[in-house]
N, C-alpha and C positions, 0 to 999 in steps of 0.2 A: 940494251935498250929494249930488245924484243921481249925479253922475260919481264921487264919492268912494266911494259905496256899490257902484256897478258895478264899480269897480276892485278892491274888496275881494272881491266875489262871484267875479270873474274869477280871482282868486288861489287859489281853492279853498275847501274846507269849512271853515267856522269857526262856532262856536257863537254864538248870538244875543247872549248875555251878553257874550262877549268882543268881538264886532264893536261892540256898543253902546258898551262902554267905550272901545274903540279910537277911535271916532268922537266920544265925549264926549257921548252922548245917552242917554236912557233907553230900555230894552228896548221899552216901549210905542210910543215915537216911532219907533224903528227899525222895528217890526213894521208900523206905519202907513205908513212910507216904502216898505218892501218891497211891501206890498199896492198901494200907489199905483203904483210902478214896474211891478208886473205888469199892472195895469189899463192902463197907458200903453204896454205892450208892450216894455219893456226887459228884463223877466225873465219866466221861466217857472217853474212849481213842479211838483215830482214827488216821490215817496218817495225818501228817501236810500238806502234798502236794499230789495232784492227778496228776499222770503221764498222759500226752497227748497221745492219741492213736498213732500218727504219730511221737512222740518224744521219744527217749530212756531215757531222763532225765525228771525230774518233770516239770510241766507246771506252777508251781506257780510263778516263776520269771525267767528272762532271764539269770541270772548268776548262776543258781543252779547247782551244780556238783553231786547231788545225782542221782543214778541210780535206776531203778525200783527194788523193793524188798529191797531196803536199805533206806527207807524213814524215817525221823524223826517222833517221836510220839508226838501227841498234846492231852493234857488233856483239856476237857472242863467241866463246871458246869453242873450238872443235875438240874432238878427242886428243888430236895432236897437240893443241894448245894446252889442254890439261896436263898432258904428259910433260911438256915443257916446264910447266910451274912445278911439278912433282920432282923434276930433276934437281931443282934448286933446294928443295926441302930435304933431299937425302944427304 
């Protein structure tokens, strides 16, 4: 399951609901898995958008309705996570 999640995260941004459905698990279980993977060093977490200094909403796209302080979270693979995926390919 950890490798499956890591591969999906490596593929790019996807909503938690869609990722959970794709993996056949609940959103709550997926969030627990993501937090566990972050704790284990496979993932890092950061804001998905960076607000512009002159804009009250995020600057990642013209149609974003998120306000500062209410940004979505993005998980990215760490070097350890990338090695995990590489093990499957060998």
